[in-house]
C-alpha positions in Angstrom: 158.1 -108.8 43.2 160.3 -110.9 45.5 157.8 -113.7 45.6 158.0 -114.0 41.8 161.8 -114.1 41.7 161.9 -116.8 44.4 159.4 -118.9 42.5 161.3 -118.6 39.3 164.5 -119.5 41.0 163.0 -122.6 42.5 161.0 -123.8 39.4 163.3 -124.2 36.3 160.4 -125.3 34.1 158.4 -122.2 34.9 161.5 -120.1 34.4 162.1 -121.5 30.9 158.4 -121.3 30.0 158.4 -117.7 31.1 161.3 -116.8 28.8 159.5 -118.6 25.9 156.3 -116.7 26.7 158.1 -113.3 26.8 159.6 -113.8 23.4 156.5 -115.2 21.7 154.0 -112.7 23.1 156.3 -109.8 22.2 156.4 -111.0 18.6 152.7 -111.5 18.4 151.8 -108.0 19.7 154.6 -106.4 17.6 153.1 -107.6 14.4 149.5 -107.0 15.5 150.1 -103.3 15.1 151.2 -104.1 11.5 148.0 -106.0 10.8 145.7 -103.2 12.0 147.8 -100.5 10.2 147.5 -102.6 7.0 143.8 -102.7 7.4 143.5 -98.9 7.7 145.8 -98.4 4.8 143.4 -100.6 2.7 140.5 -98.3 3.8 138.4 -101.2 5.2 135.2 -100.6 7.1 134.7 -100.7 10.9 133.0 -104.1 10.5 136.1 -105.5 8.8 138.4 -104.2 11.5 136.0 -105.7 14.1 135.9 -109.0 12.2 139.7 -109.3 12.2 139.8 -108.5 15.9 137.1 -111.2 16.5 139.1 -113.8 14.4 141.8 -113.5 17.1 139.3 -115.0 19.5 137.2 -117.3 17.4 140.1 -119.3 16.1 140.6 -120.7 19.6 136.9 -121.2 20.1 136.5 -123.8 17.2 139.5 -125.8 18.3 138.9 -125.8 22.0 136.7 -129.0 22.3 139.4 -131.0 20.4 142.5 -129.3 21.8 141.5 -130.1 25.4 141.4 -133.8 24.6 144.7 -133.6 22.7 146.4 -131.9 25.6 145.2 -134.7 28.0 146.6 -137.3 25.7 149.9 -136.1 24.1 153.3 -134.7 25.1 153.1 -130.9 25.8 156.6 -130.4 24.3 155.7 -131.9 21.0 152.5 -130.0 20.8 154.2 -126.7 21.5 156.9 -127.3 18.8 154.2 -128.1 16.2 152.2 -125.1 17.1 155.2 -122.8 16.9 156.0 -124.0 13.4 152.4 -123.2 12.5 152.7 -119.7 13.9 155.9 -119.1 11.9 154.3 -120.2 8.6 151.2 -118.1 9.1 153.2 -115.0 10.0 155.4 -115.3 6.9 152.2 -115.7 4.9 151.1 -112.2 5.9 154.0 -110.8 3.8 152.0 -111.6 0.7 149.0 -109.4 1.6 149.1 -106.1 -0.4 145.6 -105.5 -1.7 142.0 -105.4 -0.4 141.2 -108.2 -2.8 143.4 -110.5 -0.6 141.4 -109.9 2.5 140.1 -113.5 2.5 143.7 -114.7 2.7 144.4 -112.3 5.6 141.4 -113.6 7.4 142.6 -117.2 6.9 146.2 -116.4 8.1 145.1 -114.5 11.2 142.7 -117.3 12.0 145.4 -120.0 11.7 148.0 -117.9 13.5 145.8 -117.1 16.4 144.4 -120.6 16.6 147.9 -121.9 17.1 148.7 -119.2 19.6 145.5 -120.0 21.6 146.3 -123.7 21.5 149.8 -123.0 22.7 148.4 -120.9 25.6 146.1 -123.7 26.6 148.9 -126.2 26.6 150.9 -124.0 28.9 148.0 -123.2 31.3 147.1 -126.8 31.6 150.7 -127.7 32.3 151.1 -125.3 35.2 148.6 -126.9 37.6 150.3 -130.3 37.0 153.6 -129.0 38.5 152.4 -126.2 40.9 149.6 -125.8 43.4 148.1 -123.3 45.8 149.8 -119.9 46.1 152.6 -121.0 43.9 150.1 -121.6 41.1 148.5 -118.2 41.7 151.9 -116.5 41.5 152.8 -118.5 38.3 149.6 -117.2 36.8 150.4 -113.7 37.9 153.9 -114.0 36.4 152.3 -115.1 33.1 149.9 -112.1 33.2 152.8 -109.7 33.9 154.8 -111.2 31.0 151.8 -110.9 28.7 151.3 -107.3 29.8 155.0 -106.3 29.5 155.2 -107.9 26.0 151.9 -106.2 25.1 153.4 -102.8 26.2 156.8 -103.2 24.5 155.4 -105.0 21.5 152.7 -102.5 20.8 154.9 -99.4 21.4 157.9 -100.6 19.4 155.6 -102.2 16.8 153.9 -98.8 16.3 157.3 -97.1 15.8 158.7 -99.8 13.5 155.6 -99.8 11.3 155.6 -96.0 11.1 159.3 -95.7 10.1 160.0 -98.9 8.0 156.7 -100.5 7.3 154.6 -103.6 7.9 156.9 -106.0 6.1 159.8 -105.7 8.6 157.3 -106.2 11.5 156.2 -109.5 10.1 159.8 -110.6 9.4 160.9 -109.7 12.9 157.9 -111.6 14.3 158.7 -114.8 12.4 162.4 -114.5 13.6 161.3 -114.3 17.2 159.2 -117.4 16.8 162.3 -119.1 15.4 164.0 -118.3 18.7 161.0 -119.8 20.6 161.3 -122.9 18.5 165.0 -123.4 19.4 164.2 -122.9 23.1 161.4 -125.5 22.9 163.7 -128.1 21.5 165.9 -127.8 24.6 163.0 -127.7 27.0 162.7 -130.6 29.6 159.2 -131.3 30.8 159.1 -134.0 33.5 155.3 -134.5 33.5 153.8 -137.9 32.7 150.6 -137.8 30.7 148.7 -140.9 31.5 147.9 -143.0 28.5 144.2 -142.7 27.6 142.3 -145.7 26.3 139.1 -143.7 25.7 138.2 -142.2 22.3 138.2 -138.5 21.7 134.4 -138.3 21.8 134.2 -140.3 25.0 136.8 -138.0 26.7 134.8 -134.9 25.6 131.6 -136.3 26.9 133.3 -137.3 30.1 134.4 -133.7 30.6 130.9 -132.3 30.0 129.5 -134.8 32.5 132.2 -133.6 35.0 131.1 -130.0 34.5 127.4 -130.9 34.9 128.2 -132.7 38.2 130.4 -129.8 39.4 128.5 -126.7 38.5 130.9 -124.4 40.4 133.4 -125.2 37.6 131.0 -123.8 35.0 130.3 -120.7 37.1 134.0 -120.0 37.6 134.4 -120.3 33.8 131.7 -117.7 33.2 133.1 -115.4 35.9 136.6 -115.6 34.3 135.0 -115.0 30.9 133.8 -111.5 32.0 137.4 -110.4 31.7 136.9 -110.9 27.9 134.9 -107.6 27.9 138.3 -106.0 27.9 138.8 -107.1 24.3 139.5 -103.5 23.3 141.5 -104.1 20.0 138.7 -102.9 17.7 137.7 -100.1 20.1 141.3 -98.7 20.2 141.8 -98.9 16.4 138.4 -97.1 15.8 139.1 -94.5 18.4 142.5 -93.7 16.8 140.8 -93.6 13.4 137.9 -91.4 14.6 139.6 -89.0 17.0 143.4 -89.0 16.8 144.4 -89.3 13.2 144.8 -85.5 12.8 147.4 -85.4 15.6 149.3 -88.7 15.4 150.1 -91.4 12.8 147.7 -94.4 13.0 150.4 -97.0 13.9 151.8 -94.8 16.6 148.4 -94.0 18.0 147.4 -97.7 18.2 150.7 -98.5 19.8 150.6 -95.8 22.4 147.0 -96.4 23.5 147.6 -100.2 23.9 151.0 -99.5 25.6 149.4 -97.2 28.1 146.8 -99.8 29.1 149.6 -102.4 29.3 151.6 -100.3 31.8 148.7 -100.7 34.1 148.4 -104.4 33.2 152.0 -104.9 34.1 152.2 -103.2 37.4 148.7 -104.1 38.7 149.5 -107.6 40.0 152.6 -106.2 41.9 150.2 -104.3 44.1 147.0 -106.3 44.0 148.2 -109.9 43.7 148.8 -110.3 47.5 145.8 -108.2 48.4 143.1 -110.0 46.5 141.1 -112.7 48.3 137.7 -114.3 47.8 136.1 -111.6 50.0 137.8 -108.7 48.1 137.4 -110.0 44.5 134.0 -108.3 44.1 135.7 -104.9 44.6 138.1 -105.6 41.7 135.1 -106.2 39.4 133.6 -102.9 40.6 136.9 -101.0 40.2 137.3 -102.4 36.6 133.9 -101.3 35.6 134.3 -97.8 37.0 137.7 -97.2 35.4 136.4 -98.3 32.0 133.5 -95.9 32.4 136.0 -93.2 33.2 137.9 -94.0 30.0 134.6 -93.6 28.1 134.2 -90.1 29.5 137.6 -89.0 28.2 138.0 -91.2 25.1 137.8 -88.3 22.6 140.9 -86.6 24.2 144.1 -88.4 23.3 146.3 -87.7 26.4 143.5 -88.1 28.9 142.6 -91.4 27.1 146.2 -92.6 27.6 146.0 -91.9 31.3 142.6 -93.5 31.6 144.0 -96.6 29.8 146.6 -97.0 32.4 143.9 -97.0 35.2 141.8 -99.6 33.2 144.8 -101.9 33.0 145.6 -101.8 36.7 142.9 -104.2 37.8 142.6 -106.4 34.6 145.6 -108.8 35.1 144.8 -109.5 38.7 141.2 -110.2 37.8 142.3 -112.5 35.0 145.0 -114.4 37.0 142.9 -114.8 40.2 139.8 -116.1 38.5 141.9 -118.4 36.4 143.6 -119.8 39.5 140.3 -120.3 41.2 139.1 -122.4 38.3 142.3 -124.5 38.4 142.1 -124.8 42.2 138.5 -126.2 42.0 139.2 -128.6 39.1 140.2 -132.3 39.4 143.7 -132.9 37.9 142.5 -135.6 35.4 140.5 -132.9 33.7 143.0 -130.0 33.6 143.5 -130.0 29.8 139.8 -130.2 28.9 138.6 -127.8 31.5 141.2 -125.2 30.7 140.4 -125.6 27.0 136.7 -125.2 27.5 137.3 -122.2 29.8 139.5 -120.6 27.1 136.7 -121.3 24.6 134.1 -119.5 26.7 136.6 -116.6 27.3 137.4 -116.3 23.6 133.7 -116.4 22.6 133.1 -113.4 24.9 136.1 -111.6 23.5 135.0 -112.3 19.9 131.5 -111.3 20.6 132.7 -108.0 22.1 134.8 -107.3 19.1 131.9 -107.9 16.7 129.6 -105.9 19.0 131.9 -102.9 18.8 131.9 -103.0 15.0 128.2 -103.4 14.8 127.4 -100.6 17.2 129.8 -98.2 15.4 128.1 -99.1 12.1 124.7 -98.1 13.5 126.3 -94.8 14.7 126.5 -95.5 18.5 129.2 -93.2 19.9 132.4 -94.9 21.1 131.9 -93.4 24.5 128.5 -95.2 24.9 130.0 -98.5 23.7 132.8 -98.2 26.3 130.2 -97.5 29.0 128.4 -100.7 28.0 131.7 -102.7 28.4 132.3 -101.2 31.8 128.8 -102.0 32.9 129.5 -105.7 32.3 131.9 -105.7 35.2 129.4 -104.1 37.6 127.0 -106.9 36.7 129.8 -109.4 37.3 130.2 -108.1 40.8 126.6 -109.1 41.6 127.1 -112.4 39.8 130.1 -113.2 42.0 128.1 -112.4 45.1 125.4 -114.9 43.9 128.1 -117.6 43.4 129.5 -117.1 46.9 126.0 -117.3 48.3 125.1 -120.6 46.6 128.5 -122.4 46.4 131.4 -123.1 48.7 134.6 -121.6 47.3 138.0 -122.5 48.8 140.6 -119.7 49.2 143.7 -120.3 47.0 146.3 -122.2 49.1 143.6 -123.9 51.2 141.3 -126.8 50.5 
């Protein structure tokens, strides 16, 4: 923990961005419970729930090729202000959804909202390697993952309670209010990073980035390795498990909030213990550990309280896997390509997350038990451990903090 406080004290830009992230992520997860509760109240199918979960990912996929070029050309502060205004507008639009006939509008608003959030995330993650490097960059990514996880915990837990007691409307209003605070903080943010003026066209810059990836295949492999963490896209799985197993003992919104919050406890504390421990040599063990804990969750998923405990264990490894593999990619990428490579990396990650969400819905509709589906997701991490071993055998990786 001390290493995080020291870095935040020494890096005012990171400190301000961390505050912005804390508020924005809290609001996003807070209203996410409202969205899924609303879907269950409208009596939609498992496929519809999975589709909405997938939209959270696919919105970022479609914009990624263009967003990477934009990030490498324009002021990050102006981009973040514009994207926050978009999130506010889309969140307020959710207040108008009251009937199943309006599902198409809900799809559109979720798509826009999450597209802006994904773009915002890419802006921030391409900004960090421009101002930090080595271990400082790894710690900054860990701070980001801890903030995301804490916001996830508090947002889901409090969101579930608020939705249960006073309804979805107030959750959406509170979310929009939090984004207004983010907007005010962004206006006073100082970013001393010069974005070099680009004379190339958008198409040329995109083509140049793809050529860079072809010439540096380790970058592509690190993207794919990081994308495996997308197999923890459990939103649809959690909603469906609450609907199938827990509705008789707990309200839907509270159940969704508690299961997500339990996993997020592990997500929050994991980097505090594993962040300093993980190295290139030990990374494969984290993939194995993630796979085995997900399989353990599958065994107890029908039992609410055991599921909560297993969810904590699942979360322990996830954030360290995410932050370390992300930092490896940044560490092996040339600075001129940060915006585009981060955007394409996020695109692949979001494709995997969206695919997993749709896969869960499809498998449920063909009557595959949730426990079997969860085992499949855990198995992906066991495969990734072998893939990582292959990468290390065929390519030279530099330990973070060394070159």
